[in-house]
N, C-alpha and C positions, 0 to 999 in steps of 0.2 A: 745775454748770448743772442737774443733774437736780432738786436740792433747790429751786433757784430757780424752776424751771418749776412747781413745786407752790405757790409762794407766792401767786398770784392767787386760789387755791382756799381755801388754808389761812388766810391772813392775815384776810380779812373774817370768817370764822367765829370765829376767836379774838377779834378786835375787838368783834364783836357780843356775844360771851359775856361779856367783861370789862366793856365799856362799858355794855351794857344792865343788867346786874346792879348796877353801881355807880350808875348813874343812878336805879334803883329805891330803892337804899339811901339815896341823897341825899334823894330825895323823901320816904321814911318819916321820916327824921331831921328834916326841916324840918316835916313835918306834925304831929309830936309838939309842935313848938314854935309852930305856927301859920304858915300861909303861905296865899297867894291860891290859890283853887281853880284858876285859869287857869294858874298856874305849875306847880301839882302835875300838872294834866292834860297839860301840855306836856312835863314831865319823864317821865311814865309813857308817853306816846305816842312819845317819841323813842327808838325802837329800830331805826330805819333812816334812811337819807338821806331817802326819800320820806315816811316817817312824821312826820319832823321838819317837813318843809315842809307836808304836808297838815294836821297839827294846827293850824299857824298860820292856814292858809286857812280852816279850819272855825271857828276860834275868831275869825276876822276881826279878828286883831291881830297885827302884827308887831312884835316886841320885840327888844331887845338880847339877852335871854336866848335867844330863838328863834334869832337869828342865830348866836350862839356855839354852840349845839347843832348847827345845820346844818353849821357848819364842822367841828365835832367829827366828825360822821359822814362828812364829805367825806374825812376822812383814812383812812377805812376802804378805799375803792377806790384812793386814792392810794398807801397803804401796800402794797397787794396788787400794783399794778402796779410800784411801786418795788422790791419784792422780786424781781420778774422781770427788771427792766431794770438793776438795780444793777451786774450783770456784763455786759460786752459784749465782742465780739471786736475785736481790732486787729492790724495787721501791724507787727511789730518787726524792724528790720534791724540786722544785725551785720557790720561790714566787717573783712576780714583780707586779708593778702597770700597769693595763690593761687600755684599752679604756673605756671612760665613757659609762654609759647606759643613755638612754633618756626615761623618763616615764611621763605618763599622770598625771597632777596635778588634784586633786579631792577636793571637799569641798571648804573651804574658802582659799585655798593655791595660787589661781591665779585668778585675776579679768579677765584676757584675756580669760582663759579657759572657765569661766562662760559665758562671753559675746559672745563666739562662739558657745555656747551650742544650738543645734538644737531647744530645746524647748523655747529659748530665741528669736528665729527668726521667729515664728509662725508656723502654720500648713503647712510646706513644704512637699509636698506629698512624694517625693523620699526619702529624708533623714528619714522622719517619717516611711516610709515603711521599711527602712533598720533597724531602731531601733526595730520595732515591730517583724521583721524576727529574729533577733538576740535574742530578749527576748524569743520568742517562741522556738527557737533553744535550748536555755538553759533550758527550761522546758521540751523540748522533749529529752534531754540528758538522757542516762541510769543511773541508780543509781550509778554505779561505776565511772562515770565522775562527778556526783553532789558531791560525797564524796571524790573526789581526790583532790590533791594539786593545779591542773591546770584545766582550762575549756577545752572545746571541742578543741580549737585552740592552747593550750599550753600556754596561758596566766596565770601568777601566781595569784592564789587566796589568799586573805589575811584573816587569821583566826580572829575571834572576840577576843577582848582584854581579855574577860572573860574565854577564853580557857586556859589561863596561871593563876598562882596563884596570889592572891591579893598582895603578897609581891613585885612583880615587879612593881605594880602601885605606890607603896609608895616609893620605893627605886630608881626607874629609871634604875636598872639593866636589862640587857638582861635576858630574860627567855625563855628557849627552848619550842618550840612548840611541844606538845605531838603528838602521833599518832592519827589522827582525823578519825572518823568513820561515822560522820553524816554531812550532808549538812548544818544542822543548826549551826555547829561550825564555818561556814565561814560568813563573812560580805555580800557576794554576790555570785550569782551563776556564774557571769562572772568574769574573772581575769583582771588584769590590764595591758594594752599594754605596752611593754618595747622594745625599739629598741637597738641593740648592745649586745644581749645575745649570750654567746659562748657555744654552745651545741656541743663540740667536745670531740673526745676520749682523754682520759688521761689529760683532762683540767678541772680544778675546778675554777669557776668564783664566787666571793663572793662580795656582795654589799649591801648598805642599801638605803631605799628610804621611804619617807614620804608618809602617806595616811590618808584620812579622810573618815568617813563613818557616816550615819545617824543611830542614836540608839533610838528605840522606847521604850517607857514606857507606859503601860496601866494600871494605879493603880485602876481605877473604874471598877465595874462589868458591863457586857454588860446588855443591857435592850432592850425590845421589844417595838415597837410603830407602830401603824397603819398608813398607808399613808393617810387614810380618816380622821384621827385625825387633827383638826386645829392646834394643837401644833406641828405637824411634821414640817411644814414650818418654824416655829419659831426655830427648832433646827438647820436649815441650816445656813451656814455662809457666807463668802465673795465670794465663788466661784458660789454657786448655789442659794442663796436667791434672787438676782437681776433677776434670770432667772425664768420665769413663767412656763417653760417647765419641764417635769418630769426629775428627776435626773437619771433615768434608760433608758429612751427613748429620742433619739434625732430625731425628725421628720424630720428635714431639711436634716440631713445626713443619715437618714434611718438606725440607728444603735441602738442597745439595749445591755445593760450590766446588770450583776447581782449585782454590788456593785458600791459604789461611795465613794469619798474622799472630804472632806471639811476642812475648818479652819476658826477660829474665831478671832485669834490674830491680832490685827491691824497691817498693813504694813506700818510703818513709815519710813521716810527718815534716821532717826537715827539707826534704825535696819539695813537697807540696807547698809548704809555707814560704818558700824563697822564690817561687816562680815570679811573683809580682813585686819583689823587693831587689834594690840594687845591692850589689856585693859590698861587703865591708871586710875588715881585718878579720873578724871571726869566721865569716862564711868562706874566705879565701883559703883559710887553713883547714877547713872541713873537708876531709878526704871523702867524704860520701857525696860531696856536691861537685867533685872534680872530674867526673867522667860522665859521658852521655848515656841516655838510655839505649839498650840494644833493641833491636827489631829482628825478629825471626820470621822469615818468609818461606813458606812451603808451597810447591805447585805440584799437583798431581799429575803424573804422566797419563795422556789421554789415549795411548795406543793399546793394542790388544796383543802384543808380543810378550817377550819375557820381562819387559819393563812395566807390565800392567799395574803392579803395586808399588812401583817406584815413586819417590817423592823428591823433587829437586829442592834443596835447602839453600838458603842464603842467610848469612849473618850480617846485619847492617847496624849502624848506629844513627840516631837521629838527633840533631841540634836545632836550635831556634835561631834564626838570623833576623835582626832588626835593621830595616832600611828606611830612609827617608825618600820620599818620592816627590818629584816636582811634575805637575801635570797641567795641561792646558786644554781648554775647550773652545771650540768654535762652532759655527752653524753646522758643520759637516761631522762633528762629534768631538769626542775627548780622547787623549791618549797620554801616557807617561812620557815625559820629555827628558827627564834627567834622573839620576840615582846618586845616592851616597850612603855610606853606613850611618845609622842613626846616631845623633849625638844625645838625644834625649834619653834613649835606652841603652847607651853604650856601656853602662855599669851593670846591666842585668846579666844573669848567668846563662850563657848560651847552651849550657848542657841541660836546662831544665824546660820542659815543654808542658802543654796541657795534658799530655799523656801521663803525667806524674799521678794524676787522679785515678784511682782504681776503677771508679764508676765509668769515668771517660774512657779509659783504655778498654775496659771490658766491652762496652757497647760498641766503641769504635772498631775494635778487632773482630767482633761478631757480626756487626751490621755492614761494615764496608765490603766484605767479599760478596755479600748478597745484594749489593746495591743495585745490580742490573737484573735481579730477579734470580730465582732457582733455575738450574740447569738440569739437562737430562744426563743420564750416565754416559760417559765418553765424550761429552761436550766440553768446551773451553769457555771460560767466562770472557765476556767482552772486554773486561779490564785487563785481562792478560793479552788479549788480542791487540790492544792499543799499545801495551808494552812492547809487544813483538814488532809494531810498526804498521798495523792495519789502518788503512785511511778510513774504512768504515767498519769499526769493530763489531757492529751487530750484522754485518752483511755476511754473505757466504763465500765471497771471493777471498779467501783466506790462504789458498794454495800458494806454496812457495815462501811462506813466512818462516823465519828461523825458529828453531825450538828454544825454549826458555833458556836452556843451558848454554846456548850459543850467544845469547845477549851478553855484551860486555858489562862489567860491574858498574862502570860509569853511566853508560846509557840506562841500565836498570835502575840506578839510584835517581837519575834524572826524571825519568818518566814515572817511576813508582812514587817519588816525592811529589810531582805535580799532581797526581790523581789523589794522593792523600791530603794534600792542601785543598784541592777542590772539595772533596767530601767534608773534610773538617770545616772549611770556610762556609759551605752551604748549611751545616748544622747550627751555625751560629745564629742565623736569622734567615730561614728558608723563604719567608713570605716577603722579604725586602728585595728580592732579585727581579721579579717579573712585573711588578706594579710601579706606577708612578709614585715616588715617595712624596709626602707632604712637604710643603715649603718649610725652610728652617724657622720661620716666624709662626708657624702653626702652633696652636696650643697643645697639640698632641705630644709635642717634644718637651713641654714645659716641666712636666713632673720628672723627666729624666735629666734635667740640667745640672743637678748636683750629685746624682746618684753615682756617677763615675769618680768624682773628685773628693768631696769631703763629707758626703752625706749617704747615710744608708736608708734614706727615706724610700719606701716602696712607691712605685707608680700606680696609677689607677689601672687595675686589671681590666676594667670594662672598656677602657679606651687607651690601651697600651700602645706606645710607640713601636714602630717595626724593630727597632733595636735601641740599645742604650748607646748614644753616639759620643764620639769625640769631635770636637770643633776645630776648625782651621780657617783663618782668615784668608780672604781672596783680593786679588787685585784685578780690576776690570779695565780693559783698555778698549775704548769705543772708538771706532773709526768711521769717519763721515767724509762724504765727498764735498770738497770746497773748490772755489775758484781762486786761481792765483795768476798773477801777472807774469808773462814771459818777457823778461827784460830785453832780450835781444830783439824780439819783434816790436817791442815798445820803442826801442832806440830807433828801428827803421821808421816807424810811424811818425815819431817825434821829428827826425830830421827831414823826412819827406814833407811834412806839414809845415815846418818852419821855413824851408826853402820855398814852398808854395805860397806861403804868406808874404815872404819878402819879394817874390816875383810878382805877385798880384799888386802889392803896395807900390812896387816901382812902375808897374805898368799903368796904375792909376795916376801916379804923380807925373809920368812923362806924357800921358794923354792931354794933360793941361798945358804942356809945353809945346805941343805940336800945333802948327798953323795949317799945314797942308790937309786937304781932305783925305779921308780914309779911303784910298782907291786901290791899294795894292792886295793882290790876291782875289779879285772879284771878276766875273765875267763882264759885268757892266764897265769895268775899267778899259775895255777895248773900244767903248764908244766915245771915249774923250778925243775930240779934234780928229775923227776918223772920216776921211772924205767919202768913204764907201758906205757911211751911215746916213740914211735919209731920216734925220731927227730934227726937231726944233733947235734952233741955235740957243746958245747960252748954257747955263748950268754947270760950267766947268768948275764951280766952286763947291759944288755939292759933293758929298761923300758918295761913295760907290753904291751903298745900299739905298741911299736916298734917290740916287740916279736910277737904280734898277727898279724902284718902286714906281717912278714916274714912266718908265719905258717898259713895264712888265708885259704889255700886250703887243710890242713890236716883235715881228717875226725876223730872226737873224739866221745867218748861215755862213759857214766857213766854205768857201768855193774859190773858183778861178775867174778873176776879173778880165783875163785876156784869153777867151775861149778859142779865137781864131789864130792866135800866134803860135808859133813853134814852141816857145818857152812861155809857160803860163805864170801867173802871179797870184799867189795865195793871199786872200783877204778875208776879213771879218766884216760882213756887210748885211744890210737889209735886203729883203726879198722883194720890196716894192719899188726898187730902183728902176729907172727907165731902161738902162743897159742891163742886160741880163748877166747873171752870175752863174757860171757853169759849174758842173760837178767835177771834183777831182779825179784823176785817173793815174793808175800805176804805169801806164805807158807814155806818160808825158813828163817832161821836165819842168820844174818850177823854180822860180827865184823869190 
C-alpha cells in the first residue's frame, strides 16, 4: 500500500518523461520526411493534457490527431490514480465450528435442574436473598435495559413466540425476531446464562439453544370479593386454604404483601412424573393430564374507602411453551435473532410445568409475592406497580397508574407471566447471572457432563458448577481485512502502461532512424544560421542541447533590430552586437 500511495506522484512524472521525449522524436522523424507545420507544432506542444488542448485552441483547429494526443495524455492522471486505487481493502469471512456453549436448562428440559432449584430445597436464607436481590435489580433496571435484547449483566433475553408471525409456529421454519421496543415482548426480564460466549472483535458466533417459559392465559374477567365474605376462604386453593393465617400477612415472619398466588389443580404423581417425558398413547388418553394448572391471583385493595377489605381476584391458567432460539454474538454483545417452536421438545405435554411439584409451588407462591420485600399497610408491591405499567416500580411517581381491575386480561397475563418467569428462572441458578462463567473446557463442568443425559452421578459439592448445563454447538465466522484488486482500475493501469511502453519503444526505434539534429522545441534552436547572433561559425550539425551547452554563457535578447525605423523588426539576438537591439514597445508596429 505504501508503494501504491506514491503512484499518483511518480506515474505522471514517468509518463511525461517517456511520452514527451517520444513525441518529440516522432515529430523530428516526420519533419525529416516532410510534414505539415500544424501537426509538428501540435506534437511539440503536447507535453501535458492542458498543452495538448491549448495548442488546438490556439491553432483554431481540432483534428483527429489532436484528439488522439489528448486521449494519450489523459492516460497520465488515470494511470496515476489507477496505481493508487488498484488495491483496496475488503472484509473476508471464514466460517468454522467453534467451541460449544453451555446454557441453563429451563422448564421440563432437565430433572436435575429442577431438583437443584433453590425453591425445591426450602427457605434457604442466603440463596433466597440472592434470588430476591436479582429480581429487584431487574425491576430497578432502566427502561432501556428492560426493552433491550440482554439484561443488566449481558445475558440473552428470549422473545415471546408471539413476537413472530403465526406462520413460523405451523411450519417450524425460523422466523426472524423483529426490532423489539417493549419489555412485554420478552418472556422474562432476566436473560439466560450461557458459558462460552465469544464477544470478540471481528468474530461472529452463532448458535441455537432450547428454552421453555411459562405462558399465562386469563380468559375470565377479574372480580372483587371482600375478605370478610365467608366465601373468600372457599376461593383459596392448595397453598393457602390449609393455612388459617392471612394470605397477605405472615405474623411468624412479620411480613406483609399486597397480592397472593394460589392453585386448585390437584398435584398428582402422574402430572409430576410426566413433566420430563414425551407424550405417548397412554398419556394422551389420560384425562388428568389434558388440562393446564390454574393460577389464582388476588390483589388487596390499597385504598381507605368502602373497598378497604376488597380483594381483586383473577383466575388464570399456566402452560409451558418450548421454543428453539437462534442467537448471535459480536463484539457489541449478543441477541436472539430468530425463533421457532422446539422440535426436540415438541412432544412434551404443555399442560405440565415445574409448578406440578408441591414443594416448588408452595415456596414459589409464598416467596414470589415477597420478592421485593415486605410492605407497609396500605402500600402496593413493586411487582404490582410493574404490572400496572410503572417505569420505575420502586419509585414514588405512581400517580395516574390504572387500578389492577382496569388492566386487561391479556396485558395482565403477559406482564405477570414475564415476572413469574423472571423469578423462576433466577431460582434455578442465582449465582450464575452476575459472574463471569467458567469457560466450557474448565474442569468445573466435567462432573456435570453426564448428569443431565444418562447418569445420576453427583458432582463434587466442594467445586460445584454454576448449574448443570445443556450443550450447544456453535459456528464461528471470523472476519478479517484483506487486500483485493480493483479490476476496473487495474484495466486503466494496464492499458495506460502498455500504451506508454509502445510509445517509448517507438520513440527509441525512431531515434535511430533520425539523421537531423534534435533542434525542435529548444531556445537554442533560434541560434541556427541567425544573422543577429554573434556566435562562432559552425556547429549546425549539433543537437539543440549540445549547442545550448556550448553557448550557455552568451547573453541573448528578443528585441527590435530597427530601432530608428517607423516599423520595427523583432529578432532573437545577442547583446554584444555592434548595432544596438532596442526594446519592444506597444506603441510601435513590427514585422
